[in-house]
C-alpha positions as CSV (number, residue, x, y, z in Angstrom):
1,M,-9.1,22.2,9.2
2,N,-8.8,20.5,12.6
3,I,-7.5,16.9,12.4
4,H,-10.5,15.5,14.3
5,I,-13.0,17.2,11.9
6,K,-11.1,15.8,8.9
7,S,-11.2,12.3,10.5
8,I,-14.9,12.5,11.3
9,L,-15.8,13.7,7.7
10,S,-13.5,11.0,6.3
11,A,-15.1,8.4,8.6
12,I,-18.6,9.3,7.3
13,A,-17.4,9.0,3.7
14,F,-15.7,5.6,4.6
15,S,-19.0,4.4,6.1
16,L,-21.0,5.5,3.1
17,L,-18.7,3.7,0.7
18,F,-18.0,0.5,2.6
19,Y,-20.7,-0.3,5.2
20,S,-22.4,-3.6,4.1
21,K,-20.7,-3.2,0.7
22,S,-18.3,-5.4,-1.3
23,F,-15.2,-4.0,-2.9
24,G,-15.3,-2.2,-6.2
25,L,-15.5,1.5,-7.2
26,N,-15.4,2.4,-3.4
27,L,-11.8,1.3,-3.1
28,F,-10.7,3.7,-5.9
29,L,-12.7,6.6,-4.4
30,I,-11.3,6.1,-0.9
31,S,-7.8,5.8,-2.3
32,I,-8.1,9.2,-3.8
33,L,-9.3,10.5,-0.4
34,V,-6.3,8.8,1.4
35,I,-3.8,10.3,-1.0
36,V,-5.2,13.8,-0.7
37,L,-5.2,13.6,3.1
38,T,-1.6,12.2,3.3
39,A,-0.5,15.0,0.9
40,T,-1.8,17.6,3.4
41,I,-0.8,16.2,6.8
42,N,2.7,17.6,7.0
43,K,4.3,20.1,4.7
44,E,7.8,19.1,5.8
45,R,7.4,15.6,4.4
46,T,7.7,14.8,0.6
47,T,4.6,12.9,-0.7
48,A,5.5,9.5,-2.0
49,W,3.8,10.1,-5.3
50,K,5.3,7.0,-7.0
51,Y,3.8,4.8,-4.3
52,A,0.6,6.9,-4.3
53,L,0.3,6.1,-8.1
54,I,0.9,2.4,-7.3
55,Y,-1.7,2.5,-4.6
56,S,-4.3,4.1,-6.9
57,V,-3.4,1.7,-9.7
58,T,-4.1,-1.3,-7.5
59,A,-7.5,0.2,-6.7
60,I,-8.2,0.4,-10.5
61,L,-7.1,-3.3,-10.8
62,V,-9.7,-4.2,-8.2
63,F,-12.2,-2.3,-10.2
64,L,-11.3,-4.1,-13.3
65,N,-10.9,-7.6,-11.6
66,P,-12.2,-7.8,-8.1
67,S,-10.5,-11.0,-7.1
68,G,-9.3,-11.9,-3.6
69,F,-5.6,-11.7,-4.8
70,S,-6.0,-8.2,-6.3
71,I,-7.8,-6.9,-3.2
72,F,-4.9,-8.4,-1.1
73,V,-2.3,-6.6,-3.2
74,H,-4.3,-3.4,-3.0
75,F,-4.2,-3.4,0.9
76,L,-0.5,-4.3,0.7
77,A,0.1,-1.3,-1.5
78,L,-2.0,0.8,1.1
79,I,0.3,-0.3,3.8
80,V,3.4,0.5,1.8
81,F,2.1,4.0,0.8
82,I,1.2,4.8,4.4
83,G,4.7,3.8,5.4
84,K,6.3,5.8,2.6
85,S,4.1,8.8,3.6
86,I,5.9,8.7,7.1
87,S,9.3,8.6,5.4
88,N,9.8,8.4,1.7
89,T,13.5,7.4,2.1
90,T,13.0,4.2,4.0
91,S,13.5,0.7,2.7
92,L,10.5,-1.3,1.6
93,Y,10.6,-3.7,4.5
94,L,10.5,-0.8,7.0
95,S,7.8,0.9,5.0
96,W,5.6,-2.2,5.4
97,L,6.3,-2.2,9.2
98,L,5.7,1.5,9.6
99,G,2.5,1.4,7.5
100,L,1.0,-1.6,9.3
101,S,1.9,-0.2,12.7
102,N,0.6,3.3,11.8
103,L,-2.8,2.0,10.7
104,L,-3.2,-0.1,13.8
105,I,-1.7,1.7,16.8
106,A,-0.8,5.2,15.7
107,F,-3.7,6.8,17.7
108,V,-2.8,4.9,20.9
109,A,0.9,5.5,20.6
110,N,0.4,9.2,19.9
111,Y,-2.1,9.6,22.7
112,T,0.2,7.9,25.2
113,Q,3.2,10.0,24.1
114,K,1.1,13.2,24.4
115,Q,-0.1,12.2,27.9
116,N,3.5,11.5,29.0
117,K,4.7,14.8,27.6
118,E,1.8,16.7,29.3
119,T,2.5,15.0,32.6
120,E,6.2,16.0,32.4
121,E,5.4,19.7,31.4
122,R,2.2,20.1,33.5
123,P,1.8,17.8,36.5
124,K,-1.8,18.9,37.0
125,H,-4.2,19.4,34.1
126,T,-7.4,21.2,34.8
127,F,-10.2,22.4,32.4
128,S,-11.1,26.1,32.3
129,P,-14.4,27.1,34.1
130,Q,-15.7,28.1,30.7
131,V,-15.2,24.7,29.2
132,I,-16.8,23.0,32.2
133,N,-19.8,25.2,32.1
134,R,-20.3,24.5,28.4
135,L,-20.1,20.7,29.0
136,K,-22.6,20.9,31.8
137,G,-24.9,23.1,29.7
138,A,-24.8,20.6,26.8
139,C,-25.5,17.6,29.0
140,F,-28.4,19.3,30.7
141,A,-29.8,20.5,27.4
142,V,-29.8,17.0,25.9
143,L,-31.4,15.6,29.0
144,L,-34.2,18.2,29.0
145,L,-34.8,17.9,25.3
146,V,-35.4,14.1,25.7
147,L,-37.6,14.7,28.8
148,F,-39.8,17.4,27.4
149,G,-39.9,15.7,24.0
150,V,-41.4,12.6,25.6
151,L,-44.0,14.8,27.5
152,Y,-45.0,16.8,24.5
153,K,-45.2,13.7,22.4
154,N,-47.8,12.2,24.7
155,A,-49.7,15.4,25.1
156,N,-50.1,16.5,21.5
157,P,-51.1,14.1,18.7
158,V,-49.8,16.4,16.0
159,F,-46.3,16.7,17.7
160,D,-46.5,12.9,18.2
161,N,-47.1,12.4,14.5
162,L,-44.1,14.6,13.6
163,I,-41.8,12.7,16.0
164,V,-42.9,9.3,14.7
165,Q,-42.1,10.4,11.1
166,I,-38.5,11.1,12.0
167,N,-36.7,7.9,10.9
168,F,-33.5,7.0,12.6
169,N,-33.4,3.5,11.2
170,F,-30.2,4.3,9.3
171,V,-28.4,4.7,12.6
172,S,-27.5,1.3,14.2
173,I,-25.0,0.0,16.6
174,P,-23.0,-1.8,13.9
175,W,-23.0,1.3,11.7
176,L,-21.8,3.5,14.6
177,V,-19.0,1.0,15.4
178,F,-18.0,0.8,11.8
179,T,-17.9,4.6,11.5
180,F,-16.0,4.9,14.7
181,L,-13.4,2.5,13.3
182,G,-13.2,4.6,10.2
183,Y,-12.6,7.7,12.4
184,I,-9.7,5.9,14.2
185,L,-8.3,4.7,10.9
186,F,-8.2,8.1,9.4
187,L,-7.0,9.7,12.6
188,N,-4.0,7.3,12.4
189,I,-3.4,8.4,8.8
190,L,-3.7,12.1,9.6
191,K,-1.4,11.8,12.7
192,P,1.2,9.2,11.9
193,L,3.8,7.7,14.2
194,D,7.0,9.5,15.0
195,A,9.5,7.0,13.6
196,R,12.7,9.2,13.3
197,E,14.8,6.7,15.2
198,L,13.8,3.8,12.9
199,V,14.2,5.8,9.8
200,A,17.6,7.0,10.9
201,F,18.7,3.4,11.7
202,D,17.5,2.2,8.2
203,L,19.3,5.0,6.5
204,A,22.5,4.1,8.3
205,Q,22.4,0.6,6.7
206,K,24.6,0.6,3.6
207,N,24.3,-1.6,0.5
208,H,28.0,-2.1,0.3
209,L,30.4,-3.7,2.8
210,E,33.1,-1.3,4.0
211,K,36.7,-2.3,3.1
212,P,38.8,-2.9,6.1
213,T,42.4,-1.6,6.5
214,E,45.3,-3.7,5.4
215,E,46.3,-4.1,9.1
216,V,42.9,-5.8,9.8
217,I,43.3,-8.2,6.9
218,I,46.9,-9.2,8.1
219,T,45.6,-9.7,11.7
220,E,42.8,-11.9,10.6
221,K,44.9,-13.7,7.9
222,Q,44.8,-17.2,9.7
223,K,41.1,-16.9,10.3
224,L,40.4,-15.9,6.7
225,E,42.6,-18.7,5.3
226,S,40.6,-21.2,7.5
227,E,37.2,-19.9,6.3
228,H,38.5,-19.9,2.6
229,T,39.5,-23.5,2.9
230,L,36.3,-24.6,4.6
231,G,34.2,-22.7,1.9
232,T,36.2,-24.2,-0.9
233,I,35.6,-27.8,0.3
234,I,31.9,-27.2,0.9
235,F,31.2,-25.6,-2.4
236,T,33.3,-28.1,-4.3
237,A,31.3,-31.0,-2.7
238,L,27.9,-29.3,-3.3
239,N,28.9,-28.5,-6.9
240,L,29.8,-32.1,-7.6
241,L,26.5,-33.4,-6.0
242,L,24.4,-30.8,-7.9
243,L,26.3,-31.6,-11.2
244,F,25.5,-35.3,-10.8
245,F,21.8,-34.5,-10.0
246,L,21.5,-32.3,-13.1
247,A,23.1,-35.1,-15.2
248,T,20.4,-37.5,-14.2
249,D,17.8,-34.8,-14.8
250,I,19.0,-34.3,-18.3
251,I,18.8,-38.1,-18.9
252,Y,15.2,-38.0,-17.6
253,I,14.2,-35.2,-19.9
254,V,15.8,-36.7,-23.0
255,Q,14.4,-40.2,-22.5
256,K,10.9,-38.8,-22.2
257,T,9.7,-41.9,-20.2
258,E,6.0,-42.5,-20.2
259,M,4.6,-41.5,-16.8
260,T,1.2,-41.2,-15.3
261,N,-0.1,-37.6,-14.6
262,A,0.3,-38.2,-10.9
263,A,3.9,-39.3,-11.3
264,Y,4.8,-36.4,-13.5
265,S,3.2,-34.0,-11.1
266,E,5.2,-35.6,-8.3
267,S,8.4,-35.1,-10.4
268,V,7.7,-31.4,-10.9
269,H,6.9,-30.9,-7.2
270,Q,10.1,-32.7,-6.2
271,G,12.1,-30.5,-8.6
272,V,10.5,-27.4,-7.0
273,Y,11.4,-28.7,-3.5
274,A,14.9,-29.5,-4.6
275,L,15.3,-26.1,-6.1
276,L,13.9,-24.4,-2.9
277,F,16.3,-26.2,-0.7
278,S,19.2,-25.7,-3.0
279,V,18.7,-21.9,-3.4
280,V,18.1,-21.4,0.3
281,I,21.3,-23.3,1.2
282,A,23.2,-21.4,-1.5
283,I,22.1,-18.0,-0.2
284,V,22.8,-19.0,3.4
285,L,26.3,-20.2,2.6
286,I,27.0,-17.1,0.5
287,L,25.8,-14.9,3.3
288,Y,28.0,-16.7,5.8
289,F,31.2,-16.9,3.9
290,F,30.9,-13.5,2.3
291,R,29.6,-11.6,5.3
292,G,32.8,-9.7,6.1
293,N,36.5,-9.5,5.4
294,L,36.8,-12.6,3.3
295,N,35.4,-10.4,0.5
296,F,38.6,-8.4,0.6
297,Y,41.0,-11.3,1.1
298,K,43.4,-11.3,-1.9
299,K,43.4,-15.2,-2.2
300,N,39.7,-15.7,-2.3
301,Q,39.5,-16.4,-6.0
302,H,38.9,-20.2,-5.5
303,I,35.8,-19.8,-3.2
304,K,34.5,-17.0,-5.5
305,S,34.9,-19.1,-8.6
306,L,33.2,-22.1,-6.9
307,T,30.4,-19.8,-5.7
308,Y,29.8,-18.6,-9.3
309,V,29.7,-22.3,-10.5
310,W,27.2,-23.1,-7.7
311,I,25.0,-20.2,-8.8
312,C,25.2,-21.3,-12.5
313,L,24.3,-24.9,-11.6
314,N,21.3,-23.7,-9.6
315,L,20.2,-21.6,-12.7
316,L,20.3,-24.9,-14.7
317,L,18.2,-26.6,-12.1
318,L,15.8,-23.7,-12.3
319,I,15.6,-24.0,-16.1
320,F,15.0,-27.8,-16.0
321,T,12.3,-27.4,-13.4
322,G,10.7,-24.6,-15.5
323,Y,10.8,-26.9,-18.6
324,K,9.1,-29.7,-16.8
325,N,6.4,-27.5,-15.4
326,F,5.9,-26.1,-19.0
327,T,5.4,-29.5,-20.5
328,Y,3.1,-30.3,-17.6
329,V,1.0,-27.3,-18.5
330,E,0.9,-28.2,-22.1
331,V,-0.6,-31.6,-21.3
332,L,-3.0,-30.8,-18.4
333,G,-3.5,-27.1,-18.6
334,L,-3.1,-24.2,-16.3
335,T,-3.9,-24.2,-12.6
336,Y,-3.0,-21.8,-9.8
337,K,-0.4,-24.2,-8.4
338,R,1.4,-24.4,-11.8
339,I,1.3,-20.6,-12.2
340,G,2.7,-20.4,-8.7
341,V,5.6,-22.6,-9.8
342,F,6.5,-20.2,-12.6
343,V,6.2,-17.2,-10.3
344,Y,8.4,-19.0,-7.7
345,L,11.0,-19.8,-10.4
346,M,11.1,-16.1,-11.4
347,L,11.6,-15.1,-7.8
348,N,14.4,-17.7,-7.4
349,L,16.0,-16.3,-10.5
350,T,16.1,-12.9,-8.9
351,G,17.5,-14.4,-5.7
352,L,20.4,-16.0,-7.6
353,I,21.1,-12.9,-9.6
354,T,21.2,-10.7,-6.5
355,A,23.3,-13.4,-4.7
356,Y,25.8,-13.2,-7.6
357,I,25.9,-9.4,-7.4
358,K,26.4,-9.6,-3.7
359,V,29.6,-11.6,-4.2
360,A,30.9,-9.9,-7.3
361,R,30.3,-6.3,-6.1
362,V,30.7,-6.9,-2.4
363,K,27.2,-6.0,-1.4
364,S,25.7,-6.3,2.1
365,F,22.9,-8.5,3.5
366,V,20.7,-5.4,3.7
367,Y,21.1,-5.1,-0.1
368,L,19.7,-8.6,-0.6
369,V,16.7,-7.9,1.7
370,R,16.0,-4.5,0.0
371,T,16.3,-5.8,-3.6
372,N,14.5,-9.0,-3.1
373,L,11.5,-7.5,-1.2
374,A,11.2,-4.8,-3.9
375,T,11.2,-7.5,-6.5
376,V,8.5,-9.5,-4.6
377,F,6.4,-6.3,-4.4
378,A,6.8,-5.6,-8.1
379,F,5.7,-9.2,-8.9
380,L,2.6,-8.9,-6.8
381,I,1.6,-5.7,-8.5
382,L,2.1,-7.1,-12.0
383,S,0.3,-10.4,-11.0
384,A,-2.7,-8.4,-9.7
385,A,-3.0,-6.9,-13.2
386,I,-3.8,-10.3,-14.7
387,P,-7.3,-11.7,-14.4
388,W,-6.1,-15.2,-13.5
389,D,-9.5,-17.0,-13.4
390,N,-10.3,-15.8,-16.9
391,T,-6.8,-16.5,-18.1
392,I,-6.7,-20.0,-16.8
393,T,-10.2,-20.7,-18.2
394,W,-9.3,-19.3,-21.6
395,F,-6.1,-21.3,-21.9
396,N,-7.6,-24.6,-20.8
397,I,-10.7,-24.5,-23.0
398,S,-8.9,-23.2,-26.0
399,T,-5.8,-25.5,-26.0
400,L,-6.9,-28.7,-24.3
401,H,-9.1,-31.3,-26.0
402,N,-10.6,-32.4,-22.6
403,P,-10.2,-29.6,-20.1
404,D,-10.9,-30.2,-16.4
405,I,-14.3,-28.5,-16.2
406,N,-14.7,-29.4,-12.5
407,Y,-11.6,-27.4,-11.7
408,L,-12.8,-24.4,-13.9
409,I,-16.1,-24.4,-12.1
410,S,-14.4,-24.3,-8.7
411,L,-12.6,-21.0,-9.7
412,G,-14.1,-17.5,-9.0
413,N,-17.3,-16.4,-10.6
414,T,-15.6,-14.1,-13.1
415,N,-15.2,-17.0,-15.5
416,S,-18.9,-17.8,-15.5
417,R,-19.6,-16.2,-18.9
418,Q,-16.7,-18.1,-20.5
419,L,-18.0,-21.4,-19.1
420,Y,-21.5,-20.7,-20.1
421,E,-20.5,-19.9,-23.7
422,Y,-18.3,-23.1,-23.8
423,A,-21.1,-25.2,-22.5
424,D,-23.4,-23.8,-25.2
425,L,-21.0,-24.7,-28.0
426,N,-19.8,-28.1,-26.8
427,E,-21.3,-31.4,-25.6
428,M,-20.7,-32.3,-22.0
429,D,-22.1,-34.2,-19.0
430,E,-25.6,-32.9,-18.1
431,N,-24.6,-32.5,-14.4
432,L,-21.6,-30.3,-15.4
433,R,-23.9,-28.2,-17.7
434,N,-26.3,-27.6,-14.9
435,R,-23.6,-26.6,-12.5
436,I,-22.3,-24.1,-15.0
437,Q,-25.8,-22.8,-15.6
438,E,-26.3,-22.4,-11.8
439,K,-22.9,-20.7,-11.5
440,Y,-23.7,-18.3,-14.3
441,T,-27.2,-17.4,-12.9
442,D,-25.7,-16.8,-9.4
443,Y,-23.1,-14.6,-11.0
444,L,-25.7,-12.5,-12.9
445,T,-27.8,-12.1,-9.8
446,V,-24.9,-10.9,-7.7
447,Q,-23.8,-8.4,-10.3
448,A,-27.3,-7.0,-10.8
449,T,-27.8,-6.4,-7.1
450,K,-24.7,-4.4,-6.6
451,T,-25.0,-0.8,-5.6
452,W,-22.9,2.1,-7.1
453,Q,-20.3,1.8,-4.4
454,E,-19.6,-1.8,-5.4
455,Y,-19.6,-1.3,-9.2
456,T,-16.8,-2.9,-11.2
457,L,-16.0,-2.9,-14.9
458,T,-18.6,-5.7,-15.3
459,Q,-21.5,-3.3,-14.6
460,L,-20.2,-0.8,-17.2
461,V,-19.6,-3.2,-20.0
462,S,-22.3,-5.9,-19.5
463,T,-25.8,-5.7,-20.8
464,D,-27.0,-9.0,-19.1
465,T,-26.5,-7.9,-15.5
466,K,-29.1,-5.2,-15.4
């Protein structure tokens, strides 16, 4: 089938599913269409089935829990899948770039490239007389149909009545623009960018550093000795400072000094900032000193040992910060910021582990980028699988004696039923009760008015949204 016909049909389906609709079942249905289309665009390319599965799974996650975060992760997975459909062997960072570029400018880039090619091959492009005659005939036919239609409409009441009954209200300028954008989107997907040079460049980047010859090491001996001495002094000083900081942190944790909630919150946040700065400095220094031939210098044991100590001390800082955040959650409950701290700590752990592998196994900077971006992507997918509003609400009302109801009300509407049931079983301020009732009523109204394109799991399992 012609690529333009496929794009037009896909655009109509796109418009039917999404025009004036919220996200739900429609995202899953369109994901199936996108996967089928990308699997048929080029027989020479291998379909990225693993990323197609991830893309479709994120659509299911939106169906199960249509939060802003799960929708964001879904579109991120779409971009990666489109990038992988162009080249399944590229790194994740390049797949993001290719996917985003392809969805936005592939049509313009392909058209420009085609025009340049045709200009080189055929300086003058002319339509055949047959095509010109057909275009003229179509234009005159449309003009005459409109003209005689108006005349017959005014001359014959029966014909006028039939014309009036033809309803074109479903066709509007916004709908036409929306459908046209869908056509461009699918045209971009069906005819992706030619990115062979970028793909080749990415494949040329190795995860391991290449070992130089002995002659090169001897030639750079003085430079390597100087770098080794400088690195040893820097890592020694930083290790002593971080060791002193950790000692004071241990004293603080053991003493269990009485603090206000605001002061404890400030302590946790300062620990996060200290960890952020420490890990960033650690990775920057590791990348600088272990960027090249110092990795193969035979007398680099001292700087390597000090680097491992620095990584271990940062791991201790990470553990202490995680412990303080955990005790904070025990007292005051879960919030998005406190969950964000745990996620941030996990990503920092990955960064430190990959930094250690980079030094121990002589990996390259590209290895760090590839590994850590893949980890971030995996964390986003896993996080999107968790209904955070419901989880935060459940944890706080089930573990805290006096949960912050105002904060829970401010969350998304998916926790409305939980709050409604909690208010029904517990005494609380009348104003809070009214706000919960209003939130629950609004939630039921929105769910009951959704069309089939917007359906989520709520419509299938609930009996009070009908």
